[in-house]
GUMI-162131 format. One record per residue: residue number from 1; x, z negated, y of N, C-alpha, C in turn. Coordinates in Angstrom, 3 decimals. Example, Ala and Ser with C-alpha at 12.3 -4.5 7.8 and 13.67 -1.06 7.14 Angstrom:
<pts>
> 1, 13.190, -7.800, -5.690, 12.300, -7.800, -4.500, 13.200, -7.800, -3.300;
> 2, 12.850, -7.080, -2.250, 13.670, -7.140, -1.060, 12.900, -7.870, 0.030;
</pts>
This chain:
<pts>
> 1, 0.844, 0.000, -1.194, 0.000, 0.000, 0.000, 0.881, 0.000, 1.246;
> 2, 0.476, 0.757, 2.232, 1.211, 0.808, 3.491, 1.154, -0.548, 4.181;
> 3, 2.252, -0.898, 4.889, 2.280, -2.187, 5.577, 2.924, -2.056, 6.952;
> 4, 2.600, -3.026, 7.806, 3.183, -3.112, 9.142, 3.731, -4.526, 9.323;
> 5, 5.013, -4.616, 9.668, 5.658, -5.901, 9.940, 5.509, -6.213, 11.429;
> 6, 5.382, -7.493, 11.750, 5.228, -7.890, 13.149, 5.850, -9.259, 13.362;
> 7, 6.182, -9.564, 14.605, 6.777, -10.849, 14.956, 5.683, -11.889, 15.157;
> 8, 5.803, -12.995, 14.447, 4.919, -14.105, 14.701, 3.956, -14.421, 13.579;
> 9, 3.364, -15.583, 13.660, 2.364, -15.976, 12.668, 1.005, -15.341, 12.970;
> 10, 0.067, -15.570, 12.088, -1.305, -15.112, 12.319, -1.809, -15.672, 13.644;
> 11, -2.568, -14.864, 14.356, -3.209, -15.213, 15.625, -2.238, -15.265, 16.805;
> 12, -1.008, -14.779, 16.608, -0.096, -14.604, 17.741, -0.499, -13.324, 18.471;
> 13, 0.070, -13.066, 19.630, -0.254, -11.843, 20.371, 0.085, -10.607, 19.537;
> 14, 1.237, -10.615, 18.879, 1.625, -9.468, 18.045, 0.646, -9.273, 16.898;
> 15, 0.223, -10.356, 16.290, -0.735, -10.271, 15.186, -2.058, -9.677, 15.670;
> 16, -2.524, -10.138, 16.808, -3.785, -9.613, 17.363, -3.695, -8.105, 17.594;
> 17, -2.551, -7.646, 18.101, -2.363, -6.216, 18.324, -2.347, -5.454, 17.004;
> 18, -1.646, -5.978, 16.020, -1.552, -5.326, 14.708, -2.933, -5.221, 14.060;
> 19, -3.700, -6.281, 14.113, -5.048, -6.271, 13.526, -5.928, -5.232, 14.224;
> 20, -5.811, -5.128, 15.536, -6.625, -4.174, 16.285, -6.190, -2.728, 16.041;
> 21, -4.899, -2.478, 15.983, -4.380, -1.113, 15.868, -4.274, -0.621, 14.425;
> 22, -4.041, -1.532, 13.496, -3.830, -1.161, 12.081, -4.695, -2.048, 11.170;
> 23, -6.006, -1.941, 11.277, -6.884, -2.864, 10.547, -6.905, -2.659, 9.035;
> 24, -6.528, -1.478, 8.561, -6.704, -1.182, 7.136, -5.413, -1.190, 6.331;
> 25, -4.310, -1.638, 6.923, -3.066, -1.716, 6.149, -2.590, -3.163, 6.083;
> 26, -1.682, -3.446, 5.171, -1.179, -4.799, 4.951, -0.377, -5.282, 6.158;
> 27, -0.645, -6.494, 6.625, 0.055, -7.096, 7.761, 1.100, -8.076, 7.235;
> 28, 2.358, -7.888, 7.679, 3.477, -8.698, 7.189, 4.064, -9.503, 8.343;
> 29, 3.789, -10.814, 8.405, 4.354, -11.631, 9.479, 5.848, -11.867, 9.255;
> 30, 6.621, -11.840, 10.342, 8.061, -12.061, 10.276, 8.449, -13.141, 11.287;
> 31, 9.539, -13.838, 10.999, 9.938, -14.953, 11.855, 10.943, -14.556, 12.939;
> 32, 11.415, -13.303, 12.934, 12.362, -12.860, 13.964, 12.231, -11.355, 14.179;
> 33, 12.719, -10.897, 15.316, 12.740, -9.463, 15.582, 13.617, -8.750, 14.562;
> 34, 14.730, -9.377, 14.218, 15.628, -8.809, 13.207, 14.876, -8.584, 11.895;
> 35, 14.088, -9.556, 11.480, 13.337, -9.445, 10.224, 12.319, -8.294, 10.279;
> 36, 11.670, -8.102, 11.418, 10.715, -6.994, 11.564, 11.431, -5.664, 11.406;
> 37, 12.506, -5.472, 12.150, 13.228, -4.200, 12.123, 13.873, -3.977, 10.761;
> 38, 14.414, -5.008, 10.170, 15.024, -4.891, 8.842, 13.986, -4.525, 7.787;
> 39, 12.776, -5.031, 7.923, 11.703, -4.698, 6.986, 11.407, -3.204, 7.003;
> 40, 11.425, -2.620, 8.198, 11.191, -1.184, 8.321, 12.417, -0.398, 7.854;
> 41, 13.599, -0.830, 8.273, 14.836, -0.126, 7.903, 15.045, -0.091, 6.391;
> 42, 14.652, -1.149, 5.711, 14.844, -1.227, 4.259, 13.746, -0.502, 3.482;
> 43, 12.661, -0.144, 4.173, 11.546, 0.521, 3.521, 10.490, -0.430, 2.977;
> 44, 10.696, -1.735, 3.153, 9.704, -2.714, 2.692, 8.388, -2.558, 3.461;
> 45, 8.479, -2.202, 4.747, 7.301, -1.912, 5.571, 7.465, -0.511, 6.146;
> 46, 6.352, 0.185, 6.299, 6.399, 1.537, 6.827, 6.312, 1.568, 8.358;
> 47, 5.844, 0.476, 8.939, 5.715, 0.360, 10.389, 6.155, -1.028, 10.814;
> 48, 6.509, -1.142, 12.079, 6.855, -2.441, 12.646, 6.382, -2.505, 14.083;
> 49, 6.016, -3.688, 14.524, 5.586, -3.911, 15.902, 6.502, -4.966, 16.498;
> 50, 7.222, -4.573, 17.567, 8.089, -5.514, 18.275, 7.836, -5.388, 19.769;
> 51, 8.052, -6.458, 20.532, 7.851, -6.381, 21.981, 9.039, -5.702, 22.665;
> 52, 8.746, -4.890, 23.680, 9.791, -4.285, 24.517, 9.923, -5.027, 25.838;
> 53, 8.816, -5.590, 26.311, 8.786, -6.312, 27.580, 8.059, -7.631, 27.396;
> 54, 8.469, -8.627, 28.190, 7.735, -9.894, 28.162, 6.723, -9.921, 29.307;
> 55, 6.078, -11.038, 29.502, 4.978, -11.112, 30.471, 5.422, -10.906, 31.917;
> 56, 6.701, -11.034, 32.185, 7.189, -10.789, 33.544, 7.731, -9.368, 33.680;
> 57, 7.450, -8.507, 32.663, 7.857, -7.101, 32.642, 9.372, -6.927, 32.562;
> 58, 10.061, -7.920, 32.036, 11.497, -7.788, 31.810, 11.718, -7.298, 30.386;
> 59, 12.725, -6.462, 30.214, 12.993, -5.931, 28.883, 13.480, -7.053, 27.961;
> 60, 13.225, -6.878, 26.689, 13.662, -7.843, 25.684, 14.894, -7.261, 25.012;
> 61, 16.048, -7.785, 25.374, 17.327, -7.240, 24.917, 17.444, -7.248, 23.398;
> 62, 16.964, -8.282, 22.736, 17.069, -8.352, 21.279, 16.365, -7.172, 20.605;
> 63, 15.229, -6.749, 21.130, 14.531, -5.585, 20.575, 15.393, -4.343, 20.696;
> 64, 16.000, -4.163, 21.851, 16.847, -2.999, 22.074, 18.060, -3.011, 21.145;
> 65, 18.687, -4.162, 20.990, 19.857, -4.285, 20.110, 19.480, -3.965, 18.670;
> 66, 18.361, -4.474, 18.202, 17.926, -4.213, 16.825, 17.656, -2.723, 16.599;
> 67, 17.032, -2.067, 17.562, 16.752, -0.641, 17.414, 18.038, 0.186, 17.409;
> 68, 18.991, -0.187, 18.234, 20.273, 0.520, 18.246, 21.034, 0.260, 16.947;
> 69, 21.014, -0.960, 16.472, 21.709, -1.313, 15.238, 21.175, -0.516, 14.045;
> 70, 19.889, -0.268, 14.018, 19.243, 0.444, 12.905, 18.823, 1.862, 13.293;
> 71, 19.516, 2.477, 14.238, 19.101, 3.762, 14.821, 18.998, 4.909, 13.822;
> 72, 19.647, 4.812, 12.687, 19.554, 5.887, 11.698, 18.335, 5.755, 10.786;
> 73, 17.663, 4.590, 10.816, 16.554, 4.349, 9.897, 15.249, 3.958, 10.578;
> 74, 15.304, 3.573, 11.843, 14.121, 3.088, 12.550, 13.955, 3.881, 13.844;
> 75, 12.723, 4.353, 14.091, 12.463, 5.186, 15.262, 11.220, 4.681, 15.989;
> 76, 11.243, 4.750, 17.302, 10.065, 4.420, 18.102, 9.133, 5.624, 18.040;
> 77, 7.899, 5.389, 17.590, 6.935, 6.478, 17.471, 5.734, 6.307, 18.382;
> 78, 5.567, 5.117, 18.947, 4.416, 4.875, 19.808, 4.659, 3.619, 20.622;
> 79, 3.972, 3.502, 21.725, 4.008, 2.313, 22.567, 2.564, 1.850, 22.740;
> 80, 2.315, 0.595, 22.403, 0.966, 0.026, 22.491, 0.958, -1.069, 23.551;
> 81, 0.213, -0.909, 24.622, 0.143, -1.961, 25.631, -0.702, -3.133, 25.143;
> 82, -0.333, -4.318, 25.575, -1.095, -5.519, 25.254, -1.169, -6.370, 26.504;
> 83, -2.352, -6.536, 27.035, -2.548, -7.339, 28.230, -2.576, -8.808, 27.839;
> 84, -1.543, -9.552, 28.231, -1.430, -10.980, 27.898, -1.744, -11.779, 29.145;
> 85, -2.709, -12.667, 29.026, -3.095, -13.492, 30.180, -3.014, -14.949, 29.844;
</pts>
């Protein structure tokens, strides 16, 4: 079954986005950005959701580092906005 890895436990902002955008595939919670990207790079998950910006619109350096580290196996295919209040 297809799966999507995401940062955080159930009912986190990332989880809410994953449930809304990918309701019919397996949701895999991860405890770090590294774990999300590694899940996709290894083929354990077919998709991953990681934050690019935080609530102050600053970039999240760890996300960028993980994507560069796994650049031969992981690709950005979409950007999903999430309004956090």
